[in-house]
C-alpha positions, 0 to 999 in steps of 0.5 A: 120544735116542741113549741111548734108541735104544741102550737100545731096540736093546740086548739082548733083556732091555732091550727096551721092550714095546709100549705103553710111554710114554717121557718126557724128563726135565729136568736135566743128564743124560738121564733117561727115565720109562718107564711099562709099559702091560702088563709090564716084562721083567726078566731075561727074565721079565715083571713085571706092573704094574711101573715102570722108569726109564731113566737114561743108557741104563741101566734103574733098576728099582724106581723110580716113573714120576715121574722123581725120583732116589733115591726107592725104592719102598714094597716096597724100603723094607719089605724094607730095614726087615725086613732090618735088623730081622732082621739076625743078628750071629752074631759076638755069639752067646754060647752059654756065657752062655746055658747058664750061665743055664740051669744056674742056672735049673734049680735053682729049677725042680727045687726047686719041682717037688720041693715042689709049689709051681710057682706061685712058680717065675716069681718065683724065675726072674725073681729069678735072671735080673734079678739076673744082668742087673743084675750090675755086676762089679768089686770083690766087696764093692761088687758084692755090696752093689749086688746085695743092694740090688737084690734087696731092692728087687725083693723089696719091689716083688714084695710090693707087687704081690702085696699089692695084686693084689686091690684096686680097679683105680684103686689098681693103675693109680695104683701102676703109674704111680708105679713106672714113673715112678720107674724112668724117672727112675732115669737120673739115677743112671747108665745102668746103674742105669736098666737096673736100674730098668727090670728092676724095673719089668718085675718089678712089672708081671709080678708085678701081672699074676700077682696079678690073674690068680690073684685073678680065677681064684679068683673064677671057678673052684671050684678055687683056686690058693693064692698067699701074698704072703710066699712070692712075696717069698721066691721072688724073694729066693731067686732073687736070693740064688742068683745072689749065692751063685754069684758068691761061689763063682766069686770064691773059685775065681778066687782072690778076683780082681775080675771084669768085668761078666758081661754086658759089653754092658750099659752100666756107667755109674753117673755122675750125669746131669742130668734134662733136659726130654726125659728127664722128658717121656718118663718121664711118657709111658711111665708114662702108657701103662703106667698107662693099659693097666693101667687098661684091663686091670684096670678093664674086667676084661678076660679075660687083659687083663693081657697088655696092660700086659706087651706095652706095657712090652716093646714100648716103647723106654726112651728117645727116643734109641733107633733106629727099627730097635730100636723095630721089633725090640721091637714085632715081637719082642713080637708073635712071643713072644706068638704062640708062648706062645699056641700052646704054652699050647694044648697042655695045653687040656682035659687032666687028671691025670698027662698035664696034669702032664707037659705042664706040666713040659715047658712049664716046661722049654721056657720056661727053654730060651727064656730061655737062647736070649734070653740067648745072642742078646741082642746078636745080634738084639733082635727074637729076644731080645724074642720069647724073653723075652716068650714065656717069661714069658707061658708061666710066667705063665699055665701054671697057669691053664686054657686054650682057644681063646677064651682064646688069642684074648683073649691075642693080642688084648690083646697086639696092643692093648698093642703098638699103644698103644705104637706110637702113643704112640712115634710121637707122642712122636717127632714131639714130640721132633723138633718145633723149639721156637719162638723167642720173639718179639724186641721191636721 
């Protein structure tokens, strides 16, 4: 009780108020659980409804009245998680890389502005961006061949998505499941090729969403937006070829010397890996989630429901080994990005004529600037990166379609649904992965 008396008679900031219940805890040390009846004085200010613990004569704030050591309160846990989710590592900020990407993306932007076919801008932009992210570096002959294969596969994926955009929802969901499953199993060819497969998977989902959205728009409105499958394929291939051409020019300027991977932080492993049961299980789970959200969006003919599978694939982590913090960063970033896109897409609402054209061009530039920031902060904070990527893609996705407050409400709603489905499935998959397998019974 000596420690309790010292605490009670100490300075004014540590005095116990009237009505406090003092309980002697068990164990070797002196620990007193103090439950405040009205308030607790902290730094001279009353904090109502708080609890405190006195341990060896010292108050431990934020603990509960149970007397258990090392168990922080809910608020402490939440703030700790948020601090980790939004922790920004400025040492990894790379503005030079972001500005380089912006300079390259301005080329297709000016081209499609000049010819007046902005409906093909998104395919060209993603062709440039994803090819840059998949660039392995190294010997230029090897590098160019891999990028050419990546560009051809991406062109085929784009053609498939736009070709089936107006088909029955069952085909859309089935093909989405198959493409997502194949992308998930690409890890057997190395982590770098798994990243390339994930990028192609995202390209397919986005292209399918654009194709379905344009098909529904042309059915519901008198003003049709023309979109040819071959032109979308050519736009993707042109964006990919633009990056390959720029790397060739840079290779010549450097004296034909091999260069390292442009984005060195992306894993460059290309060695084969065994396909284990957890890898197959998670690839199937991801494919079921993305295929299921596509079935809901396309089968129920939801207004702007294609935001659901896009939000799901952005929010879902690519493997069970990914940390909880990065999974939270994906989820929060997807929601923030969708919110930014929804607000920005309200600007051209009810506008027509030259003013609408000016706003559309301005939002095109905003989307490219967001992509620049995404590349620059990619390894500083994953939540900021995901928010910038999601916001830019969703702006370019729906920029040509008319908007209003109800439309933006649907967009945010389906984004939350896609993210929510991803959260639930990831939680269940994590529990399944941590559940130890039961040992077979030994014969008597």
